[in-house]
C-alpha positions as YAML, in Angstrom:
chain: A
units: angstrom
residues:
- id: 1
  name: UNK
  ca: [40.31, 20.84, -58.22]
- id: 2
  name: UNK
  ca: [37.91, 19.72, -55.53]
- id: 3
  name: UNK
  ca: [38.44, 16.74, -53.27]
- id: 4
  name: UNK
  ca: [35.91, 14.82, -51.18]
- id: 5
  name: UNK
  ca: [37.27, 13.51, -47.87]
- id: 6
  name: UNK
  ca: [36.48, 11.03, -45.06]
- id: 7
  name: UNK
  ca: [36.33, 11.34, -41.30]
- id: 8
  name: UNK
  ca: [37.70, 8.13, -39.64]
- id: 9
  name: UNK
  ca: [35.26, 5.24, -40.01]
- id: 10
  name: UNK
  ca: [34.61, 2.29, -37.71]
- id: 11
  name: UNK
  ca: [34.26, -0.07, -40.68]
- id: 12
  name: UNK
  ca: [37.26, 0.37, -42.94]
- id: 13
  name: UNK
  ca: [35.69, -1.95, -45.52]
- id: 14
  name: UNK
  ca: [32.73, 0.39, -45.77]
- id: 15
  name: UNK
  ca: [34.99, 3.42, -45.95]
- id: 16
  name: UNK
  ca: [37.14, 1.98, -48.71]
- id: 17
  name: UNK
  ca: [34.11, 1.12, -50.81]
- id: 18
  name: UNK
  ca: [32.84, 4.64, -50.35]
- id: 19
  name: UNK
  ca: [36.11, 6.14, -51.49]
- id: 20
  name: UNK
  ca: [35.92, 4.09, -54.65]
- id: 21
  name: UNK
  ca: [32.29, 4.83, -55.40]
- id: 22
  name: UNK
  ca: [31.99, 8.43, -54.26]
- id: 23
  name: UNK
  ca: [35.55, 9.52, -54.98]
- id: 24
  name: UNK
  ca: [35.88, 10.86, -51.45]
- id: 25
  name: UNK
  ca: [37.76, 10.75, -48.09]
- id: 26
  name: UNK
  ca: [36.06, 9.85, -44.21]
- id: 27
  name: UNK
  ca: [35.55, 9.61, -39.44]
- id: 28
  name: UNK
  ca: [35.19, 6.94, -36.71]
- id: 29
  name: UNK
  ca: [32.82, 8.98, -34.59]
- id: 30
  name: UNK
  ca: [30.50, 9.60, -37.52]
- id: 31
  name: UNK
  ca: [30.15, 5.88, -38.37]
- id: 32
  name: UNK
  ca: [29.83, 4.88, -34.73]
- id: 33
  name: UNK
  ca: [26.93, 7.26, -34.26]
- id: 34
  name: UNK
  ca: [25.15, 6.43, -37.50]
- id: 35
  name: UNK
  ca: [25.47, 2.63, -37.68]
- id: 36
  name: UNK
  ca: [25.05, 1.71, -41.33]
- id: 37
  name: UNK
  ca: [24.02, 5.20, -42.39]
- id: 38
  name: UNK
  ca: [26.82, 7.00, -44.21]
- id: 39
  name: UNK
  ca: [26.59, 10.78, -44.31]
- id: 40
  name: UNK
  ca: [28.08, 12.54, -47.36]
- id: 41
  name: UNK
  ca: [28.50, 16.33, -47.55]
- id: 42
  name: UNK
  ca: [29.54, 18.43, -50.51]
- id: 43
  name: UNK
  ca: [29.02, 21.84, -52.10]
- id: 44
  name: UNK
  ca: [27.71, 20.55, -55.42]
- id: 45
  name: UNK
  ca: [24.36, 22.35, -55.40]
- id: 46
  name: UNK
  ca: [23.55, 22.34, -59.11]
- id: 47
  name: UNK
  ca: [21.26, 19.55, -60.33]
- id: 48
  name: UNK
  ca: [23.80, 17.92, -62.66]
- id: 49
  name: UNK
  ca: [26.70, 17.45, -60.24]
- id: 50
  name: UNK
  ca: [24.51, 16.54, -57.26]
- id: 51
  name: UNK
  ca: [22.84, 13.85, -59.43]
- id: 52
  name: UNK
  ca: [26.27, 12.38, -60.26]
- id: 53
  name: UNK
  ca: [26.96, 11.99, -56.54]
- id: 54
  name: UNK
  ca: [23.49, 10.60, -55.83]
- id: 55
  name: UNK
  ca: [23.88, 8.04, -58.61]
- id: 56
  name: UNK
  ca: [27.20, 6.96, -57.07]
- id: 57
  name: UNK
  ca: [25.53, 6.63, -53.67]
- id: 58
  name: UNK
  ca: [22.75, 4.53, -55.20]
- id: 59
  name: UNK
  ca: [25.31, 2.21, -56.78]
- id: 60
  name: UNK
  ca: [27.09, 1.86, -53.44]
- id: 61
  name: UNK
  ca: [23.84, 1.03, -51.64]
- id: 62
  name: UNK
  ca: [23.04, -1.62, -54.27]
- id: 63
  name: UNK
  ca: [26.49, -3.19, -53.98]
- id: 64
  name: UNK
  ca: [26.45, -3.05, -50.15]
- id: 65
  name: UNK
  ca: [22.99, -4.14, -48.89]
- id: 66
  name: UNK
  ca: [22.10, -2.70, -45.51]
- id: 67
  name: UNK
  ca: [23.99, 0.56, -45.99]
- id: 68
  name: UNK
  ca: [22.25, 3.86, -46.64]
- id: 69
  name: UNK
  ca: [23.92, 7.03, -47.92]
- id: 70
  name: UNK
  ca: [22.46, 10.36, -46.84]
- id: 71
  name: UNK
  ca: [23.82, 13.11, -49.09]
- id: 72
  name: UNK
  ca: [23.75, 16.81, -48.30]
- id: 73
  name: UNK
  ca: [24.53, 19.60, -50.79]
- id: 74
  name: UNK
  ca: [25.32, 23.05, -49.34]
- id: 75
  name: UNK
  ca: [26.35, 26.33, -50.98]
- id: 76
  name: UNK
  ca: [30.08, 27.00, -51.04]
- id: 77
  name: UNK
  ca: [30.65, 29.47, -48.17]
- id: 78
  name: UNK
  ca: [27.96, 27.99, -45.92]
- id: 79
  name: UNK
  ca: [29.47, 24.57, -46.57]
- id: 80
  name: UNK
  ca: [32.90, 25.65, -45.29]
- id: 81
  name: UNK
  ca: [31.35, 26.96, -42.07]
- id: 82
  name: UNK
  ca: [29.18, 23.89, -41.58]
- id: 83
  name: UNK
  ca: [32.19, 21.61, -41.99]
- id: 84
  name: UNK
  ca: [34.28, 23.53, -39.44]
- id: 85
  name: UNK
  ca: [31.48, 23.44, -36.88]
- id: 86
  name: UNK
  ca: [30.87, 19.72, -37.40]
- id: 87
  name: UNK
  ca: [34.54, 18.79, -36.97]
- id: 88
  name: UNK
  ca: [34.87, 21.09, -33.98]
- id: 89
  name: UNK
  ca: [31.88, 19.43, -32.34]
- id: 90
  name: UNK
  ca: [33.23, 15.96, -33.04]
- id: 91
  name: UNK
  ca: [30.31, 15.18, -35.35]
- id: 92
  name: UNK
  ca: [31.80, 15.25, -38.86]
- id: 93
  name: UNK
  ca: [30.18, 13.58, -41.87]
- id: 94
  name: UNK
  ca: [31.53, 10.18, -42.91]
- id: 95
  name: UNK
  ca: [32.45, 11.50, -46.35]
- id: 96
  name: UNK
  ca: [32.99, 15.11, -47.32]
- id: 97
  name: UNK
  ca: [34.30, 17.24, -50.13]
- id: 98
  name: UNK
  ca: [37.49, 19.20, -49.48]
- id: 99
  name: UNK
  ca: [39.77, 21.42, -51.51]
- id: 100
  name: UNK
  ca: [42.81, 19.78, -49.97]
- id: 101
  name: UNK
  ca: [45.81, 21.79, -48.86]
- id: 102
  name: UNK
  ca: [45.94, 23.64, -45.53]
- id: 103
  name: UNK
  ca: [42.34, 23.21, -44.29]
- id: 104
  name: UNK
  ca: [42.38, 19.45, -44.90]
- id: 105
  name: UNK
  ca: [45.84, 19.21, -43.33]
- id: 106
  name: UNK
  ca: [44.48, 20.64, -40.07]
- id: 107
  name: UNK
  ca: [41.95, 17.79, -39.85]
- id: 108
  name: UNK
  ca: [44.69, 15.31, -40.72]
- id: 109
  name: UNK
  ca: [46.95, 16.62, -37.93]
- id: 110
  name: UNK
  ca: [44.03, 16.31, -35.52]
- id: 111
  name: UNK
  ca: [43.73, 12.61, -36.40]
- id: 112
  name: UNK
  ca: [40.26, 13.02, -37.88]
- id: 113
  name: UNK
  ca: [40.88, 11.77, -41.42]
- id: 114
  name: UNK
  ca: [41.42, 8.25, -42.80]
- id: 115
  name: UNK
  ca: [44.83, 7.50, -44.30]
- id: 116
  name: UNK
  ca: [43.98, 5.98, -47.68]
- id: 117
  name: UNK
  ca: [47.55, 5.01, -48.55]
- id: 118
  name: UNK
  ca: [47.24, 1.27, -47.70]
- id: 119
  name: UNK
  ca: [44.11, 0.92, -49.82]
- id: 120
  name: UNK
  ca: [45.61, 2.76, -52.77]
- id: 121
  name: UNK
  ca: [48.71, 0.57, -52.55]
- id: 122
  name: UNK
  ca: [46.54, -2.53, -52.84]
- id: 123
  name: UNK
  ca: [45.11, -1.27, -56.12]
- id: 124
  name: UNK
  ca: [47.79, 0.67, -58.08]
- id: 125
  name: UNK
  ca: [45.63, 0.59, -61.22]
- id: 126
  name: UNK
  ca: [42.99, 2.67, -59.44]
- id: 127
  name: UNK
  ca: [45.52, 5.29, -58.40]
- id: 128
  name: UNK
  ca: [46.92, 5.42, -61.94]
- id: 129
  name: UNK
  ca: [43.52, 6.52, -63.26]
- id: 130
  name: UNK
  ca: [44.21, 10.01, -61.91]
- id: 131
  name: UNK
  ca: [46.63, 12.70, -63.04]
- id: 132
  name: UNK
  ca: [49.78, 12.46, -60.87]
- id: 133
  name: UNK
  ca: [49.53, 16.12, -59.87]
- id: 134
  name: UNK
  ca: [46.03, 15.62, -58.46]
- id: 135
  name: UNK
  ca: [47.50, 13.82, -55.44]
- id: 136
  name: UNK
  ca: [49.66, 16.72, -54.22]
- id: 137
  name: UNK
  ca: [46.85, 18.61, -52.49]
- id: 138
  name: UNK
  ca: [45.78, 15.61, -50.40]
- id: 139
  name: UNK
  ca: [49.18, 14.07, -49.58]
- id: 140
  name: UNK
  ca: [50.97, 14.95, -46.34]
- id: 141
  name: UNK
  ca: [54.15, 13.26, -45.04]
- id: 142
  name: UNK
  ca: [53.89, 10.75, -47.91]
- id: 143
  name: UNK
  ca: [50.40, 9.68, -46.85]
- id: 144
  name: UNK
  ca: [47.34, 10.22, -49.04]
- id: 145
  name: UNK
  ca: [44.03, 11.34, -47.53]
- id: 146
  name: UNK
  ca: [41.82, 12.05, -50.51]
- id: 147
  name: UNK
  ca: [40.85, 11.11, -54.04]
- id: 148
  name: UNK
  ca: [40.30, 13.67, -56.77]
- id: 149
  name: UNK
  ca: [36.64, 14.26, -57.54]
- id: 150
  name: UNK
  ca: [37.51, 15.82, -60.88]
- id: 151
  name: UNK
  ca: [40.35, 14.19, -62.81]
- id: 152
  name: UNK
  ca: [41.00, 17.42, -64.69]
- id: 153
  name: UNK
  ca: [39.41, 20.82, -64.30]
- id: 154
  name: UNK
  ca: [40.24, 23.67, -66.62]
- id: 155
  name: UNK
  ca: [39.89, 27.29, -65.57]
- id: 156
  name: UNK
  ca: [39.20, 29.48, -68.59]
- id: 157
  name: UNK
  ca: [38.05, 32.99, -69.39]
- id: 158
  name: UNK
  ca: [34.47, 32.97, -70.61]
- id: 159
  name: UNK
  ca: [33.63, 35.98, -72.77]
- id: 160
  name: UNK
  ca: [30.56, 37.57, -74.34]
- id: 161
  name: UNK
  ca: [31.01, 37.15, -78.10]
- id: 162
  name: UNK
  ca: [28.35, 39.74, -78.91]
- id: 163
  name: UNK
  ca: [30.15, 42.44, -76.92]
- id: 164
  name: UNK
  ca: [33.50, 41.58, -78.48]
- id: 165
  name: UNK
  ca: [31.93, 41.76, -81.94]
- id: 166
  name: UNK
  ca: [30.15, 45.05, -81.17]
- id: 167
  name: UNK
  ca: [33.40, 46.76, -80.15]
- id: 168
  name: UNK
  ca: [35.56, 45.02, -82.77]
- id: 169
  name: UNK
  ca: [37.62, 43.13, -80.20]
- id: 170
  name: UNK
  ca: [39.44, 39.82, -80.44]
- id: 171
  name: UNK
  ca: [40.23, 37.50, -77.52]
- id: 172
  name: UNK
  ca: [43.62, 38.73, -76.21]
- id: 173
  name: UNK
  ca: [46.64, 36.46, -76.40]
- id: 174
  name: UNK
  ca: [49.07, 38.56, -74.34]
- id: 175
  name: UNK
  ca: [49.02, 41.17, -71.60]
- id: 176
  name: UNK
  ca: [49.16, 44.23, -73.86]
- id: 177
  name: UNK
  ca: [46.22, 42.97, -75.88]
- id: 178
  name: UNK
  ca: [44.30, 42.29, -72.67]
- id: 179
  name: UNK
  ca: [44.88, 45.83, -71.43]
- id: 180
  name: UNK
  ca: [43.67, 47.15, -74.81]
- id: 181
  name: UNK
  ca: [40.45, 45.14, -74.39]
- id: 182
  name: UNK
  ca: [40.07, 46.55, -70.87]
- id: 183
  name: UNK
  ca: [40.53, 50.11, -72.14]
- id: 184
  name: UNK
  ca: [37.97, 49.76, -74.94]
- id: 185
  name: UNK
  ca: [35.35, 48.12, -72.75]
- id: 186
  name: UNK
  ca: [35.66, 50.59, -69.88]
- id: 187
  name: UNK
  ca: [35.40, 53.51, -72.33]
- id: 188
  name: UNK
  ca: [31.94, 52.16, -73.26]
- id: 189
  name: UNK
  ca: [30.81, 51.61, -69.69]
- id: 190
  name: UNK
  ca: [31.26, 47.82, -69.80]
- id: 191
  name: UNK
  ca: [33.04, 46.03, -66.97]
- id: 192
  name: UNK
  ca: [35.81, 43.96, -68.57]
- id: 193
  name: UNK
  ca: [35.66, 41.24, -65.90]
- id: 194
  name: UNK
  ca: [32.71, 40.05, -63.85]
- id: 195
  name: UNK
  ca: [34.21, 39.36, -60.43]
- id: 196
  name: UNK
  ca: [32.32, 38.53, -57.23]
- id: 197
  name: UNK
  ca: [35.09, 38.73, -54.67]
- id: 198
  name: UNK
  ca: [33.12, 38.65, -51.43]
- id: 199
  name: UNK
  ca: [34.07, 34.96, -51.39]
- id: 200
  name: UNK
  ca: [37.79, 35.80, -51.83]
- id: 201
  name: UNK
  ca: [38.75, 32.60, -53.68]
- id: 202
  name: UNK
  ca: [37.31, 34.08, -56.86]
- id: 203
  name: UNK
  ca: [39.75, 36.99, -56.82]
- id: 204
  name: UNK
  ca: [42.64, 34.78, -55.77]
- id: 205
  name: UNK
  ca: [42.22, 32.83, -59.01]
- id: 206
  name: UNK
  ca: [43.40, 35.86, -61.01]
- id: 207
  name: UNK
  ca: [46.38, 36.29, -58.73]
- id: 208
  name: UNK
  ca: [47.44, 32.64, -58.59]
- id: 209
  name: UNK
  ca: [47.10, 32.07, -62.33]
- id: 210
  name: UNK
  ca: [49.35, 35.07, -62.88]
- id: 211
  name: UNK
  ca: [51.85, 33.56, -60.44]
- id: 212
  name: UNK
  ca: [51.69, 30.32, -62.41]
- id: 213
  name: UNK
  ca: [52.21, 32.07, -65.75]
- id: 214
  name: UNK
  ca: [55.12, 34.11, -64.41]
- id: 215
  name: UNK
  ca: [56.96, 31.52, -62.32]
- id: 216
  name: UNK
  ca: [55.49, 28.15, -63.26]
- id: 217
  name: UNK
  ca: [53.73, 25.64, -60.97]
- id: 218
  name: UNK
  ca: [56.87, 24.75, -59.01]
- id: 219
  name: UNK
  ca: [57.09, 28.25, -57.53]
- id: 220
  name: UNK
  ca: [53.76, 27.83, -55.78]
- id: 221
  name: UNK
  ca: [54.36, 24.21, -54.81]
- id: 222
  name: UNK
  ca: [57.73, 24.97, -53.23]
- id: 223
  name: UNK
  ca: [56.25, 27.90, -51.31]
- id: 224
  name: UNK
  ca: [53.37, 25.81, -49.95]
- id: 225
  name: UNK
  ca: [55.65, 22.90, -49.01]
- id: 226
  name: UNK
  ca: [58.22, 25.26, -47.46]
- id: 227
  name: UNK
  ca: [60.75, 23.47, -49.66]
- id: 228
  name: UNK
  ca: [64.31, 24.83, -49.91]
- id: 229
  name: UNK
  ca: [64.18, 28.05, -51.89]
- id: 230
  name: UNK
  ca: [60.40, 28.18, -51.71]
- id: 231
  name: UNK
  ca: [58.77, 31.37, -50.41]
- id: 232
  name: UNK
  ca: [55.67, 33.48, -50.92]
- id: 233
  name: UNK
  ca: [58.13, 36.37, -51.18]
- id: 234
  name: UNK
  ca: [59.41, 34.88, -54.42]
- id: 235
  name: UNK
  ca: [59.59, 37.51, -57.20]
- id: 236
  name: UNK
  ca: [56.81, 35.68, -59.09]
- id: 237
  name: UNK
  ca: [54.33, 36.45, -56.28]
- id: 238
  name: UNK
  ca: [55.43, 40.07, -56.11]
- id: 239
  name: UNK
  ca: [55.21, 40.51, -59.88]
- id: 240
  name: UNK
  ca: [51.75, 38.94, -59.99]
- id: 241
  name: UNK
  ca: [50.58, 41.44, -57.40]
- id: 242
  name: UNK
  ca: [51.74, 44.29, -59.60]
- id: 243
  name: UNK
  ca: [49.75, 42.92, -62.54]
- id: 244
  name: UNK
  ca: [46.65, 42.65, -60.35]
- id: 245
  name: UNK
  ca: [47.06, 46.27, -59.27]
- id: 246
  name: UNK
  ca: [47.37, 47.30, -62.90]
- id: 247
  name: UNK
  ca: [44.04, 45.63, -63.62]
- id: 248
  name: UNK
  ca: [42.38, 47.24, -60.61]
- id: 249
  name: UNK
  ca: [43.63, 50.73, -61.49]
- id: 250
  name: UNK
  ca: [42.46, 50.28, -65.08]
- id: 251
  name: UNK
  ca: [38.94, 49.44, -63.89]
- id: 252
  name: UNK
  ca: [39.12, 45.87, -65.16]
- id: 253
  name: UNK
  ca: [36.71, 44.52, -62.54]
- id: 254
  name: UNK
  ca: [33.04, 45.32, -62.07]
- id: 255
  name: UNK
  ca: [32.41, 48.12, -59.56]
- id: 256
  name: UNK
  ca: [31.88, 46.92, -56.01]
- id: 257
  name: UNK
  ca: [33.46, 43.55, -56.78]
- id: 258
  name: UNK
  ca: [34.57, 42.98, -53.18]
- id: 259
  name: UNK
  ca: [30.94, 43.08, -52.05]
- id: 260
  name: UNK
  ca: [29.48, 40.81, -54.73]
- id: 261
  name: UNK
  ca: [28.64, 37.22, -53.77]
- id: 262
  name: UNK
  ca: [29.59, 34.48, -56.21]
- id: 263
  name: UNK
  ca: [27.37, 31.90, -54.51]
- id: 264
  name: UNK
  ca: [24.19, 33.79, -55.41]
- id: 265
  name: UNK
  ca: [25.33, 34.27, -59.01]
- id: 266
  name: UNK
  ca: [26.33, 37.95, -58.94]
- id: 267
  name: UNK
  ca: [29.19, 37.62, -61.44]
- id: 268
  name: UNK
  ca: [27.23, 35.34, -63.75]
- id: 269
  name: UNK
  ca: [24.37, 37.82, -63.89]
- id: 270
  name: UNK
  ca: [26.79, 40.57, -64.91]
- id: 271
  name: UNK
  ca: [28.10, 38.37, -67.71]
- id: 272
  name: UNK
  ca: [24.71, 37.16, -68.93]
- id: 273
  name: UNK
  ca: [23.19, 40.63, -68.92]
- id: 274
  name: UNK
  ca: [26.01, 42.16, -70.96]
- id: 275
  name: UNK
  ca: [27.15, 44.48, -68.18]
- id: 276
  name: UNK
  ca: [30.49, 42.61, -68.07]
- id: 277
  name: UNK
  ca: [32.36, 41.02, -70.93]
- id: 278
  name: UNK
  ca: [34.53, 38.30, -69.34]
- id: 279
  name: UNK
  ca: [34.82, 36.02, -66.33]
- id: 280
  name: UNK
  ca: [37.63, 33.77, -65.15]
- id: 281
  name: UNK
  ca: [36.13, 30.57, -63.77]
- id: 282
  name: UNK
  ca: [36.56, 26.80, -63.68]
- id: 283
  name: UNK
  ca: [34.44, 24.17, -65.34]
...
């Protein structure tokens, strides 16, 4: 799930309106430098999602005469770098997209992010529009610093129906069936999974979903929060690593996967061209 976020704004009225209209989080220095120009950064580079954000900005401008929203859409990895440089230089955007968790927490600890808790408390109905679990990634010390951009996002395995039909395969429902699919596909020179792991988060999806299936969501949450009994040495993490190694040794991922770049569409091309049969990815 992706989260937009704010750097601290001079006008808290403007910032609150932006959170509501752009589903984001925001910085004082940025507003002070830009007057009534609000900068918004995200990594939504496809036409559909960037239009959703632009439409929201247009609505905000109409409802708040005198304000102008300048939106910027940057590819995933370049976006992460650009954001780090901007915050380090003290010139962050007013509103930005964040994945929450550790990276956002660093900006919070540095006092660079708006605490949205008071505004959310004023409008409980707005907060209730979101799934309760969506707040975990942007809440630190019982204070909330972000609003979910996507109320629910499912990660699924896309598969090439033609390839499955050609080799008489059915979508697997358990691990043994999955390994059978892997064996059949590799024997015909087809990569079972299209994985572009140069970006690292793509490969971590396989690992973390295995952790979730083995130990449940609380195992990960307790490890991240350093809660009593929580640890990344938990047997669920170890077991998930073993499953990943089984996949790697069986040739489940396209050759050279650690050098393939997801941002330029490497894994999607493998899937579309029929050189790979499946891909784990979010909506």
